[in-house]
Phi, psi and omega in degrees: 000308184306311184302314175306314185292318180303321185289317183292324181290319180297316182300312179306309184300309185295319175300312178298327171294316180292330178289331183276098173281135171307133179215139173260161187224125184241116171244135188269166178296336184265009175092359176292145178235111185254127184242134185173218185230118177286120187271314180194156160239126185207141180050043181053040170227132181257127180249123182236135178268116178240158178279343184260339184220013180074220180273130177239128176251137181227132180298137183304320180297340179262012184253121182277322184199154168227158174213144185235155174270325185246158180299147175229163170253139186232127166261128187260176191297329178280006179091340182293146177248130171234145186239122176176191177268128178268125181264165176310150184287153169226129176051050174066012184236144181253157174232133168253127183252117170252174179292343179247329182207166175237148186224128170278142177202165169256149193305317192290346188276350180291118173274323176203164171203143177215180189285142179302130179094352177263176186272154181299130185287341177295321186282324178298315182297328189273354182277136169296144183223136173273142163228157181220151183216136179228134177223159167222144179242120165238106181231141180227152173213138177225159179137241175297323175229131176268121186213139182229122184233130178235136172207148180222131183222158174203139184223127175244140191222128178248121184237120173249180182293335189236350185218164178212128173242138174212148179244138177222158172205148182211140172227140180218141179217138183225134171242135182230117179058043175090339183260140175288111183252359171200137179200088192226141176226136179217152171215144184202163171234153178212133182229127175230140184230146178279134170273310174191184188307119179086354183226134180227167165245152184224161161221145181209162176210133178224142180212160181169208181220156177216085184300333183283329176267016172073011181261117183279335177200132173223153174214132182232119173243140189210160178199156183165205189248149174234155185224129174267107180282322171224138176205107179211185187286343183248340181210149172225150175219116184239137180240149184227138180217125179194191180252153183223166169226126185235132180231128173232129173248118189265149180289330180290123178302340184275347185259102176296153188288157177256132179215108189203139162288162178198203181248148179240118173226147185208149174220128175233126172236141176221145179217137172266124184244093184072231176263354177276161176221139180245137179229144180212119184234137179220140175225148180225117180237090180271154178262146175289328187291327180210103189293343176283347184266098185215168174235136175244124168247142185215128172225134175238130180216150181230120187237142179226136183292147171261110186052230177247022178275183184276356184270144173235155176243126182232152171222160186166200182212142178231131178239140174234133180232121173249120187284328185221068180287170168304133187093351166084007185253137178291143187222129176240113175268121182242129175243126166261131184223150166241131198234137177254116187236132177247121176249147170201178185094176182254148179234166178283000000 
């Protein structure tokens, strides 16, 4: 009989422990009590993950107290980091109790907080990170005009808190009614570094060929200043103005090579719409040797993610205009594309 009673008591105790799931508590200044898992405290925002409402964000100034069930790392206003369990407040002060020491603090002195054992987000934010993208375009059209377009591109991007380096390459070919209407390869590097808020300096170089425009080799080197006209988490608008050097070597022996300094201007806009992204880029490169000799590049694209994978589907149009191509005839090359993009790596 005694053995049966003890067994039942043990089962009840085990069940009681199993039903008691770890939970953190955030109490707000207006009396609300939020129960869940504190993910982080960053930029004066407390982020809590709950079973009943998903992720909840509360401004730190609207939080009266917090308490955790498991150890967390806390960075205080003086820069010190303490790891331990945060207990309910006493006399308007909170306490974090760790294996080696306990520290009393006021809630507003928390600069940031994260899960114990993980890296300080401030250290991680200062680290440069690589991201990558590879894409393929294969588009066909039949009817009044028969057209087949293929294009392949790759981009590596190293992003830090103050600078960005990227390498890119692209090959595109288009046939219209059996005639080659585009056959271009390019590869380039681009580096930009922050001067102060909203201003950067940049250098870049791009080279390749454009057989349809009779260019066997071209190279454009440029450098100048960049300006962030708009910059927030959902959209950016960046303008560039600088000097360039352009070299074109033509296939035809009757066309002398072009070698001239010039102007480098660019405008790049990007906006996030839900989970999709729209991008619009425009550049204008006139030469000092002949200001009527210029190149205009324009690309408009719209990308949407495919479920939660690394794949994206994009569509858009790319235009290249040479005002003084070999042969003396103005030419506008237009490519319409549907693009499958694979992205991977980490970004800031």
